[in-house]
Phi, psi and omega in degrees: 000135181282143178269133179296141180237125185257028178283201185290355181264003172097174186297328186262006180289146177257163179304326181293331176296322184283339179297319177298321179293320178294320177297317179295321178295316178297318179296318178298320178294318177299318179297317180295316178296321176298318178296317179299318180297317178297320177300314179300310182297314182296316181293325176294316179298320177301320182292340181268348185286145175284165178300322180292324177294319178296320177299322179299328180259008174081027178241146172273164176300319181297317179295320179294318179294322178296318178294318181295333180280345182296144174295151185300335184276353180268142176280000000 
C-alpha cells in the first residue's frame, strides 16, 4: 500500500513519485555547480590572458577584467 505524501506533488503522490523529483533536483544541482565551476575556471583563464590573446577573441582588457570580477554565480 502506498503511503500518502503531502509534498509539492499533492495528496495522492506516492513515495516513488517523489524519487523522480529528487533525482531531477539532484541533477539540477549538479548542473548548477558545474556551471559555477566553469564560470570560475573561465574567468580565471581570462585574467591570465595577454592583451594580444584577448584581442584574438575580441575582448578588451577592461571587458576581460570586468568579467573576471563577477561572482561565480552570475552569468
